[in-house]
C-alpha distance (Angstrom), angle and dihedral (degrees) to the residues before:
residue distance angle dihedral
M1 . . .
K2 3.75 . .
E3 3.83 135.5 .
L4 3.72 115.2 -113.6
R5 3.67 141.4 178.5
T6 3.79 124.8 -157.7
I7 3.82 140.9 177.2
G8 3.71 120.1 -143.7
M9 3.87 147.6 152.1
V10 3.77 119.3 -106.6
K11 3.85 111.7 -130.5
G12 3.73 125.6 168.8
G13 3.81 89.3 -9.3
K14 3.83 91.1 -58.2
L15 3.81 128.8 111.4
F16 3.83 114.8 -122.7
P17 3.80 108.3 -170.1
L18 3.79 111.6 -138.2
D19 3.81 91.6 -127.6
R20 3.88 94.9 53.6
E21 3.77 137.7 53.3
N22 3.86 99.0 -138.5
S23 3.74 129.0 63.9
V24 3.79 123.3 -112.2
E25 3.79 129.0 -139.6
V26 3.85 112.9 -113.2
T27 3.80 120.6 -157.4
Q28 3.84 135.3 166.4
I29 3.84 88.9 -145.4
G30 3.71 116.4 103.2
V31 3.83 124.1 -120.1
V32 3.87 92.3 -101.9
E33 3.79 90.3 58.1
A34 3.72 95.0 42.1
A35 3.77 97.4 123.4
S36 3.80 88.8 69.6
A37 3.86 95.1 40.9
T38 3.77 115.9 140.2
P39 3.75 122.8 -170.2
M40 3.74 117.5 -95.0
N41 3.82 113.0 -113.2
L42 3.80 107.1 -112.1
D43 3.81 97.0 168.9
K44 3.75 96.3 115.7
Y45 3.92 89.7 57.2
E46 3.75 93.0 52.4
G47 3.87 110.1 149.3
K48 3.84 91.7 4.8
V49 3.85 132.5 112.0
I50 3.75 112.3 -120.5
M51 3.77 138.2 176.7
I52 3.86 118.8 -129.9
S53 3.70 127.7 -173.5
G54 3.86 125.2 -165.9
Q55 3.76 143.4 105.5
D56 3.82 127.6 -56.0
G57 3.86 95.5 -151.3
G58 3.77 90.4 -155.4
S59 3.82 91.9 -64.5
E60 3.80 123.0 109.0
D61 3.81 92.1 -158.9
T62 3.79 100.8 57.2
I63 3.81 135.6 52.7
Y64 3.81 110.9 -157.1
S65 3.84 128.0 -160.8
A66 3.84 85.2 21.2
K67 3.80 121.1 -171.1
I68 3.85 126.6 -177.8
E69 3.74 103.4 -123.7
D70 3.83 99.7 178.9
E71 3.90 145.2 -14.2
A72 3.80 117.9 -138.3
S73 3.76 121.1 -129.9
P74 3.83 117.2 -111.5
I75 3.80 90.9 -99.9
L76 3.74 94.2 49.3
S77 3.83 89.7 45.0
F78 3.76 89.3 54.7
I79 3.79 94.4 48.9
A80 3.91 92.4 45.8
M81 3.95 89.1 51.9
K82 3.78 90.5 50.5
V83 3.83 95.5 47.4
F84 3.70 91.7 49.6
N85 3.82 93.3 41.4
K86 3.76 95.6 -122.8
S87 3.80 128.3 146.0
P88 3.78 117.5 -118.8
A89 3.80 123.0 -105.5
């Protein structure tokens, strides 16, 4: 299990890391309690670029013990989407 930090766009309540094509599951539950993990509610970040820290738990499609570290301003979100060649929400 390793610590990670990722930046992604929230679309449809899911996190799409800017360096990937697929969404990842985000949960505040730790890896040990993974069987009862429920997705973190990202609705208030819809259409925004956010930074999340957490643990990968050996899975590339789930971020465990997730914490929202920061939310990009609209200008920075636009720039990040252009740099990573992603379409806006």
